[in-house]
N, C-alpha and C positions, 0 to 999 in steps of 0.2 A: 503494500500500500504506501502510495507516494503523494506526497502533497503538491498540490499545484497552485505557485503564487501567482501565476499571471503571466499572458502573453508581453512581448516584448512591444509589440505595438499599441497595447491599451495600458494606458495610463490614470492614475485616479485623479480624484478632484487635488489641487495644489493652492488653492485659494480659498480661504473662509469667507464666508456672508457675513458681512458687516453692518447691514441694513438693518435687523433686529436690534444689534448692539448700539447702533445710531439712534433707535426711535424710542429706546431705553432713556440713554443720556439726556434727551429732547425733555422727556417727560420729567426726569428728576431735575434737572434744570428748572424747568417752570415750576415744580413743586418748591424748590428752595428758593426761587425767587419770590413766591407768594408768601412762604412763611417766614422768610428773612424779614418784610416788612410788618409782617403781623406781629411778629417776636420782637420788635425795636420801633416801638412805639414813640411818638413825640409827647411827652406830657409838659404842657406848659407849667413853668415852675416861677413862682416871684423868689426869688434869692435875696437874702438881707444884704444891705449894702452896709459897707465899713470902711472908717476912717484909717487905713494904716498908714505908720509913718515909717520913714527909713530910720533905721536903729544906727546911730553913731558908732564907731569903733569903740571900744573902752580905752580910756589912757595907759592904762597896764599891759600893753604891748609890747615886746621886745623883739625889734626886727634886727635878725642874723642873715647875713648874707654870705656865700662860698661863691668866688668868681672860679673861671676855668682854670687857673695857677693854684687854685687851692689856699687863697688868701681869706680869712673872717673877715668881716665887717659888722659892727656893732653901727647901726643905721646907715652913717657914712664914715665910720671912724674904724680905721685899721687897727685887728686887735693881733696878737698870739693866741695860741690856745691855753694855755696858762692865766693869760690876762681875762679871757673870756669865761675861763672856770673861776676865778676870783668874782667877775661883775656877776657871774649866776648865782654865785654864793650870797653876793650881797642883796641882790635882787629878791632870794629866797628869804634872806634874814629881815627884809623889810616887811613880810608877811601879808605881801598882797597878792600872792600868786599869781604871778603874772601870764601871759599866755605868749608863748614863743612862736613866732612867724618865720619859718627855715624858708629860704630863697636858695636855692642851689643851682648852679650853670648845669647845664645838660651834660659839659665836658667835665665835671667835677669827679675825682676819685669819691667811691664809696666808703671808703676808709677814713676820710675826713668829715663826712655827714655822720659815721657811726661816731666818731669820737665828738662830735657835738651833742648828739645824742646822748650820750652817754656823759657828758658834762652835766647837761640839764638834770639827767637824772640822779646823779651823784650829789647836785647841788638841792634835790628834792623838787623841781619843776617837773609836772607832769602833763601840760598842756601845751603840746607841740602840735602845731600846723604845716602842713607843707604847702607853698604859695608857687604856684604854677601860671601861666599864660595862656 
């Protein structure tokens, strides 16, 4: 008993009929369009009006900058790392708990940023913000 797989001159269908799939897709698209508008109704709301003002930055902010040559600046004054540690200790002893805004050039070595963060932590200053543009 031998199996007959077909003759060489007859070929089966090689294409699939896509028309029923397209019909189903169009029906589903219409259903989704109708239900999307029903599910997202526009509800008229009368939202409360507020008069918010812009808050000024507090005075106890320490601006620390590090340029691409790894030089430290307190506002615009050039400092060394030991001087910065002394200034951090003085700021912490004042009892104000100032916030440090740290600005570092993108080409600054991470080591210098880590040393500034360690100096702030050793002085007991915990509010550090990284400033970017």
